[in-house]
C-alpha positions, 0 to 999 in steps of 0.5 A: 404560514400560507394560510396566515398570508391568505388571511391577510389578503382577505382582510385587505380586500374586505377593508378596501371593498366593503363600503362604509356609511359612517359619517366623517366625524372625528373620534378619539381612539381607545388606544393610539396607533401609528396610522400615518406611519412610524415617523409621524408618531401615534394617532390620537384622533382620527376619522373613518377614512383615515382610520381605514386607510391607516389600518390597511397600510398597517396590514401591508406593513405587518405582512411585509415584516412577517415575510422578511422574518420568515425568509430569514428564518427559512434561510437560517434553517436551510444553512443549519441543517444537512438533512434533506427533509430539513432543507426541503422544509426550509425551502417551503418556508421561504417559498410560502413567505414570498408567495404570501408577500406577493399575494398581499401586494397583488390584492392592492394592485388588482384592485388599483388596476380594475379601478383606482377608486377602489383603493381610495378612502374618501367617505365624504358622501355629499347630501343629494337634493331630491326633488319631489315636485314638478315645478311650474304651473299650478296643482291640477284640481280633481275633477273626480273619477267615480268609475275608477278601479284599483290599478291592476298592475304593479303600482306605488301605494299612497301617499306616493302613488296617489293621495292618501288614504288611497286606494290608487285607482285609474279609469277602467279603460286605461286600466285594461290597457295597462294590464295588456301593456304590462304583459309586454313591458313590465312596468310600475305605476308611480302616479295615479288617481287621486293625484298625490299631494307631493307632485304638482301636475299640469295635465288635467288628466291626472284629475280624472284618472285618465292618465298615469306616470310609469317607471320601468326597471332601466330607463335606457334609450333602447328600453324606452323605444321598446316601451313606446313600441309596445304601447303603440301595439296596445293602441289608444294610448298617448305616451310621453317620455319625461326626462330630467335633462336636455342631454337625456332628451338628445339621447332619446331622440338620437335613438329614434324616439320622435322629439315631440314625444320627449319632454324635459321636466324638473324633478320626479325622475325619468318616467313615462306619462301614459294617457288615454287618447 
């Protein structure tokens, strides 16, 4: 009996914690079930969040009902036998039923205690607007970079990391410095020469391969400060931290990054603008 209740607990946890990416579009059930409770009647048409919530409540209700039945069964068995082994088995049945019920309730309580949102069933995920262009200014004309070499560190390929068909390249001097910097701070070049068509740059260095945009795994203030320190140790590089909000700029400056090295830009995410000096 305990295994049955443990199965209920696993089902409850999976239903609550496994994410669903189904759209909130109504659909008709193959067989009506009382998702809104016994007093509300059978549900004919529902949406994903309502269905998951209803099934979750049904599982808790079934577990509670089974627990009560097993407690009654164990009590009857306990009263109807004088054998020691029979009474022992009856007590075990009652104990298993109580433990199973407590486990089912605990599954919900633990999740709610950790974070109440874990037991919410709102699947309305708003569509996020993704900006791919830095607004303001005009596209930088390409001045050409005949001596450029393929980027020697991890980088995005065309058409994101550079204009198609690629390959993505940079000035050879800058490439050597990026290799040295990558050994100190693992990085990803997200924008190199020739400039990708999806981004409008204002700095003319993007048109001759003497600068790149770089991202790191986690753009925290501490990681940004470390990246700047490592870039300074390599030497010959000018680094600008470009963030997407004034609040992030304030956080960077409060962490000790000079204000003239932090700039708020629209779109393209938080990144570093690294340029040959």
